[in-house]
C-alpha positions as CSV (number, residue, x, y, z in Angstrom):
1,X,37.9,129.7,93.2
2,X,36.8,128.7,89.9
3,X,37.3,130.7,86.6
4,X,34.4,130.7,84.2
5,X,34.9,130.7,80.4
6,X,34.9,134.4,79.8
7,X,37.5,135.1,82.6
8,X,39.7,132.2,81.2
9,X,39.6,133.8,77.9
10,X,41.0,137.1,79.1
11,X,44.1,135.3,80.4
12,X,45.8,135.8,77.0
13,X,48.1,138.6,78.1
14,X,51.4,138.1,79.7
15,X,51.1,138.4,83.4
16,X,54.2,139.5,85.6
17,X,55.1,137.5,88.6
18,X,53.6,140.2,90.9
19,X,50.4,140.1,89.0
20,X,50.2,136.3,89.3
21,X,50.8,136.4,92.9
22,X,48.2,139.2,93.5
23,X,45.6,137.6,91.3
24,X,46.1,134.2,92.1
25,X,48.0,133.4,95.2
26,X,45.8,132.3,98.2
27,X,46.6,130.4,101.4
28,X,44.9,127.4,100.2
29,X,44.9,125.0,96.9
30,X,42.5,126.1,94.4
31,X,41.4,124.4,91.2
32,X,41.6,126.3,87.8
33,X,38.9,124.5,86.0
34,X,40.2,124.7,82.4
35,X,38.7,121.4,81.6
36,X,35.3,122.7,82.1
37,X,35.6,126.0,80.3
38,X,37.8,124.7,77.4
39,X,36.3,124.4,74.1
40,X,36.9,120.8,72.7
41,X,38.0,122.4,69.5
42,X,41.0,123.6,71.1
43,X,43.6,123.0,74.0
44,X,44.7,125.2,76.5
45,X,48.7,126.0,76.2
46,X,50.4,127.7,79.1
47,X,53.9,129.2,78.5
48,X,55.9,129.6,81.7
49,X,58.7,132.2,81.2
50,X,61.7,132.4,83.6
51,X,64.1,135.2,84.1
52,X,67.0,133.0,83.7
53,X,66.4,133.4,79.8
54,X,64.9,129.9,79.3
55,X,62.6,129.6,76.4
56,X,58.8,129.3,77.3
57,X,57.9,126.0,78.7
58,X,54.8,125.1,76.7
59,X,52.2,123.0,78.6
60,X,49.2,121.7,76.5
61,X,46.0,119.9,77.6
62,X,45.8,121.6,81.1
63,X,43.3,120.1,83.6
64,X,43.9,122.3,86.4
65,X,46.5,124.6,88.0
66,X,46.9,124.6,91.8
67,X,49.3,126.6,94.4
68,X,50.4,125.2,97.5
69,X,49.4,126.6,100.9
70,X,52.7,128.5,101.2
71,X,52.1,130.1,97.8
72,X,55.7,129.4,96.5
73,X,54.9,126.5,94.1
74,X,52.5,126.1,91.3
75,X,51.3,122.7,90.2
76,X,50.1,122.1,86.6
77,X,48.1,119.0,86.3
78,X,47.5,118.1,82.6
79,X,44.7,115.9,81.2
80,X,46.8,112.9,80.8
81,X,47.8,112.9,84.4
82,X,51.4,114.3,83.9
83,X,52.1,117.0,86.5
84,X,54.5,119.9,86.2
85,X,55.9,121.5,89.3
86,X,57.3,125.1,89.3
87,X,58.8,127.3,92.0
88,X,56.9,130.8,92.0
89,X,60.2,132.5,92.5
90,X,61.6,131.3,89.1
91,X,58.6,132.5,87.3
92,X,58.9,135.7,85.4
93,X,55.5,135.6,83.6
94,X,52.9,133.1,82.3
95,X,51.1,133.3,79.0
96,X,47.8,131.3,78.2
97,X,46.7,130.6,74.9
98,X,44.6,128.1,72.8
99,X,45.9,125.8,70.3
100,X,43.7,123.6,68.0
101,X,42.9,120.2,69.0
102,X,44.2,117.7,66.2
103,X,41.8,114.9,67.4
104,X,38.6,116.8,67.2
105,X,35.9,116.3,64.8
106,X,34.8,119.4,62.8
107,X,31.6,119.6,64.9
108,X,33.8,119.6,68.1
109,X,33.6,116.0,69.1
110,X,36.9,114.8,70.6
111,X,38.9,111.7,69.7
112,X,37.8,111.3,66.2
113,X,40.9,112.0,63.9
114,X,44.6,111.0,63.7
115,X,46.7,113.8,64.9
116,X,49.8,112.6,63.1
117,X,48.0,113.3,59.6
118,X,47.2,116.3,57.7
119,X,43.6,116.8,56.9
120,X,42.0,119.2,54.3
121,X,38.4,120.5,54.5
122,X,35.3,120.8,52.4
123,X,32.0,122.4,52.8
124,X,28.6,121.0,51.6
125,X,25.5,122.7,50.4
126,X,24.1,123.5,53.5
127,X,27.3,125.1,54.9
128,X,28.4,122.2,57.1
129,X,32.2,121.8,57.1
130,X,34.0,118.4,56.9
131,X,37.6,117.4,57.4
132,X,38.9,115.4,54.4
133,X,41.8,112.9,53.8
134,X,44.0,111.8,51.1
135,X,44.1,108.1,50.9
136,X,46.5,106.9,47.7
137,X,45.1,108.8,44.9
138,X,41.6,109.7,46.2
139,X,40.6,112.4,48.6
140,X,37.7,111.3,51.0
141,X,35.6,113.0,53.3
142,X,36.8,111.9,56.8
143,X,33.5,112.6,58.3
144,X,30.0,111.4,57.7
145,X,27.6,113.4,55.7
146,X,25.2,115.6,57.6
147,X,23.3,117.5,55.1
148,X,19.6,117.8,54.9
149,X,19.2,119.3,51.4
150,X,20.4,118.1,47.8
151,X,22.9,120.0,45.8
152,X,20.1,122.2,44.3
153,X,18.9,123.3,47.4
154,X,15.8,121.1,47.7
155,X,15.2,119.1,50.9
156,X,15.8,115.6,51.4
157,X,12.9,114.3,53.4
158,X,13.3,113.7,57.0
159,X,11.3,110.4,57.8
160,X,10.9,109.5,61.3
161,X,7.9,107.0,61.4
162,X,8.9,103.3,60.9
163,X,5.8,102.6,58.4
164,X,6.5,105.7,56.5
165,X,10.2,104.8,56.1
166,X,9.3,101.0,55.3
167,X,7.6,102.0,51.9
168,X,9.9,104.7,50.7
169,X,11.1,104.8,47.0
170,X,12.4,108.2,47.2
171,X,15.3,109.7,49.1
172,X,15.1,110.3,53.0
173,X,17.4,110.6,56.0
174,X,17.2,110.3,59.5
175,X,19.3,110.4,62.7
176,X,19.9,107.1,64.5
177,X,17.1,106.5,66.9
178,X,15.7,109.8,65.5
179,X,18.0,111.5,68.1
180,X,19.2,114.6,66.8
181,X,21.9,114.9,69.6
182,X,24.0,112.3,67.9
183,X,24.6,114.2,64.6
184,X,27.8,115.2,66.2
185,X,30.0,113.2,65.2
186,X,27.8,110.5,63.6
187,X,26.0,112.6,60.8
188,X,22.8,111.5,59.2
189,X,21.7,108.0,57.8
190,X,20.4,108.0,54.4
191,X,18.4,105.3,52.4
192,X,20.0,104.6,48.8
193,X,17.1,106.6,47.0
194,X,19.0,109.8,48.4
195,X,22.3,108.4,47.3
196,X,21.0,107.8,43.6
197,X,18.9,111.0,43.4
198,X,19.9,113.2,40.4
199,X,19.8,116.2,42.6
200,X,22.9,115.1,44.1
201,X,23.5,114.4,47.8
202,X,27.0,115.4,47.8
203,X,28.3,119.1,47.0
204,X,29.8,120.3,43.7
205,X,33.0,118.6,43.1
206,X,32.3,115.6,45.2
207,X,30.3,112.3,44.7
208,X,29.0,109.1,46.5
209,X,31.9,106.7,45.6
210,X,31.1,103.7,43.4
211,X,31.8,100.2,44.5
212,X,35.1,100.1,42.5
213,X,36.1,103.4,44.2
214,X,35.8,101.9,47.6
215,X,37.7,98.9,46.6
216,X,40.5,101.2,45.4
217,X,40.8,102.7,48.6
218,X,40.7,99.7,50.6
219,X,43.2,97.9,48.4
220,X,45.6,100.7,49.2
221,X,45.2,99.8,52.8
222,X,45.5,96.2,52.3
223,X,46.1,94.7,48.9
224,X,44.9,91.3,50.1
225,X,41.4,92.8,51.1
226,X,40.1,92.5,47.5
227,X,37.9,95.5,48.2
228,X,36.5,94.0,51.3
229,X,35.6,90.7,49.8
230,X,38.4,88.9,51.6
231,X,38.4,88.8,55.3
232,X,40.1,88.8,57.6
233,X,42.0,91.9,56.3
234,X,43.6,94.8,58.0
235,X,42.1,97.7,56.1
236,X,39.1,98.1,58.6
237,X,41.6,98.6,61.4
238,X,43.3,101.5,59.5
239,X,39.9,103.1,58.9
240,X,38.6,103.2,62.4
241,X,39.0,106.0,64.9
242,X,40.9,104.6,67.8
243,X,39.7,104.3,71.4
244,X,36.6,103.5,73.2
245,X,35.0,106.7,73.2
246,X,32.4,105.7,70.5
247,X,32.7,102.0,70.6
248,X,30.4,99.9,73.1
249,X,32.3,96.7,72.8
250,X,36.1,97.4,72.4
251,X,37.6,98.4,69.1
252,X,40.0,95.7,68.1
253,X,43.2,96.7,66.1
254,X,42.1,100.2,65.5
255,X,44.8,102.5,64.2
256,X,43.1,105.0,62.0
257,X,46.5,105.0,60.1
258,X,44.5,106.1,57.0
259,X,42.8,109.0,58.7
260,X,39.4,108.0,57.4
261,X,38.1,108.1,61.0
262,X,35.3,105.6,60.7
263,X,32.8,105.6,63.5
264,X,30.0,103.1,64.4
265,X,27.0,104.9,63.4
266,X,24.7,101.8,63.1
267,X,21.9,101.5,60.6
268,X,18.1,101.6,60.0
269,X,16.6,98.5,58.3
270,X,14.0,98.5,55.5
271,X,11.3,98.1,58.1
272,X,12.3,101.3,59.9
273,X,13.5,99.8,62.9
274,X,16.9,100.9,64.2
275,X,19.5,98.2,64.5
276,X,21.5,97.2,67.6
277,X,24.8,97.9,66.0
278,X,25.1,101.5,66.8
279,X,28.3,101.7,68.8
280,X,29.4,98.5,67.1
281,X,29.3,99.0,63.1
282,X,30.1,101.7,60.8
283,X,28.2,101.3,57.3
284,X,28.6,103.5,54.2
285,X,26.8,103.3,50.9
286,X,28.3,103.1,47.5
287,X,26.4,104.4,44.5
288,X,26.5,101.0,42.8
289,X,23.4,99.0,42.6
290,X,22.3,95.7,41.1
291,X,18.7,96.9,41.0
292,X,17.2,95.5,44.1
293,X,20.2,95.9,46.4
294,X,23.1,98.4,46.6
295,X,26.7,97.9,47.6
296,X,28.3,99.2,50.8
297,X,31.2,99.0,53.3
298,X,31.3,98.3,56.9
299,X,33.8,98.1,59.6
300,X,33.3,96.3,62.9
301,X,34.3,96.9,66.5
302,X,35.5,93.1,66.5
303,X,37.5,92.1,64.5
304,X,39.2,94.9,62.7
305,X,38.1,94.2,59.2
306,X,36.2,96.1,56.5
307,X,33.7,94.2,54.6
308,X,32.0,94.4,51.4
309,X,28.4,93.5,51.2
310,X,24.9,94.6,49.7
311,X,21.5,95.6,51.3
312,X,18.1,96.7,50.2
313,X,17.9,100.2,48.9
314,X,15.5,101.4,51.7
315,X,18.1,100.7,54.3
316,X,19.7,103.7,56.2
317,X,23.4,104.1,56.1
318,X,26.0,106.7,56.5
319,X,27.5,108.3,53.5
320,X,31.0,109.6,52.7
321,X,31.6,111.7,49.7
322,X,34.8,111.4,47.3
323,X,36.4,114.3,45.3
324,X,35.8,114.1,41.7
């Protein structure tokens, strides 16, 4: 017996013991497929209320609910492998609800953010919503920019063809490998001409950070990093989302202590070819250029550094905006 999403969403009212037994008890184990129907933005929480007067026992991150063949025990299996076992006779009622998933990206992708931190939010000129994080005295976007228009509403060119990309001297964007499916959670890649366009790629109240502003943030995380000029440093580790969901070759020392939630979105070279760095490196433009090159920051899967470097203006990198 498998519940679909609509049926599951109706389980928000309190059910009595008799209702539970009538609705759910069968003389065999069955799987309550919460993991299939659950929106990744939220977790399912079950409150088990007992007539002894005990306060509800909240269980979050449910994978499945099972009953034994005798119908007198309920087993709740969590997504982390933990098992909760309850005697049916002790249960007075059960309430199901959803709670926000603190790890979720604004687009719904899981395991991006640091649940121990408090994030803000901002909305770009296209209506996309992003989480933000305060690091030191600055407020940063905690997710990569994903707009296809400038602040004034005019379109930023989406350039797919390699040859066309290679000769650009105006703003453009693309998805890595031109695959729109990865925009959640990686966002878009932009050449530096889009970053520098007077129509503004960031929404009102925000801007692409300068080279010095990047250094300010990095030095808060590791004063010895010199803005990314000194490696090894620990700032990159504090900027990377933890775990291996988005990193192809390990994710050394990642703590996401800062909440920056850096992901390895790769890049597109001046030739139009996409790098092999997707899943390994995250790269973000600054607004500072020396004429031929512009400065950027990148983090690595291994080691856990953040590095300051420069590249040709036609290169495609990710963008983060900084509050004015």
